C-alpha positions as CSV (number, residue, x, y, z in Angstrom):
1,X,0.0,0.0,0.0
2,X,1.2,3.5,-0.7
3,X,0.3,4.7,2.8
4,X,2.3,2.2,4.7
5,X,5.0,3.7,6.8
6,X,7.2,0.6,6.8
7,X,7.5,-1.4,3.6
8,X,10.1,-3.9,2.4
9,X,11.7,-1.1,0.3
10,X,11.9,1.2,3.3
11,X,13.4,-1.5,5.5
12,X,16.0,-2.3,2.9
13,X,17.3,1.3,2.5
14,X,20.6,2.3,4.1
15,X,19.1,4.8,6.6
16,X,16.7,2.3,8.1
17,X,19.4,-0.3,8.3
18,X,21.7,2.1,10.1
19,X,18.9,3.0,12.5
20,X,18.0,-0.6,13.1
21,X,21.6,-1.6,14.0
22,X,22.1,1.3,16.3
23,X,18.8,0.7,18.1
24,X,19.4,-3.0,18.4
25,X,22.9,-2.4,19.8
26,X,21.6,0.2,22.3
27,X,18.9,-2.1,23.7
28,X,20.9,-5.4,23.7
29,X,24.5,-4.5,24.6
30,X,23.9,-4.5,28.4
31,X,22.0,-7.8,28.2
32,X,24.8,-9.5,26.1
33,X,27.4,-8.3,28.6
34,X,25.4,-9.7,31.5
35,X,25.1,-13.1,29.8
36,X,28.9,-13.1,29.2
37,X,29.4,-12.3,32.9
38,X,27.2,-15.2,33.9
39,X,29.3,-17.5,31.8
40,X,32.3,-16.5,33.8
41,X,34.0,-14.3,31.2
42,X,35.6,-11.2,32.8
43,X,35.9,-9.2,29.5
44,X,32.9,-7.5,28.0
45,X,32.0,-8.1,24.4
46,X,33.3,-5.3,22.2
47,X,30.6,-3.1,20.7
48,X,32.2,-3.4,17.3
49,X,31.6,-7.1,17.2
50,X,28.0,-6.7,18.3
51,X,27.4,-4.0,15.7
52,X,29.1,-6.1,12.9
53,X,26.9,-9.1,13.8
54,X,23.7,-7.1,13.6
55,X,24.9,-5.5,10.3
56,X,25.8,-8.9,8.8
57,X,22.4,-10.4,9.8
58,X,20.6,-7.5,8.3
59,X,22.6,-7.6,5.1
60,X,22.0,-11.3,4.7
61,X,18.2,-10.8,5.3
62,X,18.1,-8.0,2.7
63,X,19.9,-10.1,0.1
64,X,17.8,-13.2,0.7
65,X,14.6,-11.2,0.6
66,X,15.4,-9.9,-3.0
67,X,14.8,-13.1,-4.9
68,X,15.7,-11.5,-8.2
69,X,19.2,-10.8,-7.1
70,X,19.5,-14.2,-5.4
71,X,18.3,-16.4,-8.2
72,X,19.2,-14.5,-11.3
73,X,22.8,-14.2,-10.2
74,X,23.2,-17.5,-8.5
75,X,26.3,-18.4,-10.5
76,X,27.8,-15.2,-9.1
77,X,27.4,-16.4,-5.5
78,X,30.9,-15.3,-4.5
79,X,30.1,-11.7,-5.6
80,X,26.9,-11.8,-3.6
81,X,28.8,-13.0,-0.5
82,X,31.4,-10.3,-1.0
83,X,28.8,-7.6,-1.3
84,X,27.1,-8.8,1.8
85,X,30.3,-8.4,3.8
86,X,31.1,-5.1,2.3
87,X,27.6,-3.8,3.1
88,X,27.9,-5.1,6.6
89,X,31.2,-3.4,7.1
90,X,29.9,-0.1,5.9
91,X,26.8,-0.2,8.0
92,X,28.7,-1.4,11.1
93,X,31.4,1.3,10.7
94,X,28.8,4.1,10.6
95,X,26.6,2.5,13.2
96,X,29.6,2.2,15.6
97,X,30.2,5.9,15.1
98,X,26.6,6.7,15.7
99,X,26.4,4.5,18.8
100,X,29.6,6.1,20.2
101,X,28.1,9.6,19.7
102,X,24.9,8.5,21.5
103,X,27.0,7.1,24.5
104,X,29.1,10.3,24.5
105,X,26.0,12.5,24.6
106,X,24.5,10.4,27.4
107,X,27.6,10.8,29.6
108,X,27.8,14.5,29.2
109,X,24.9,16.3,30.9
């Protein structure tokens, strides 16, 4: 529908992916660190790894949801895999910068 706020096209755009990764990191980082402490690990999970994981998952979902790209270029699977990692790196790099800015703003009153 033309009046829907969230559509598959909107979810697949770069801005929404960036927002989704930052929001997921913001709401789950403390929980992930608590789980790691329960397992006996003293070190916290680095934010960069969490952000890259979310970016990779989102890039894979976006690629798998576009059946034209997936099946028309199936013989170019290596290129699709490379593009997934490149998209995940770009999104995670910018998301990490955004998340760091949010944390910095929350610490300074």
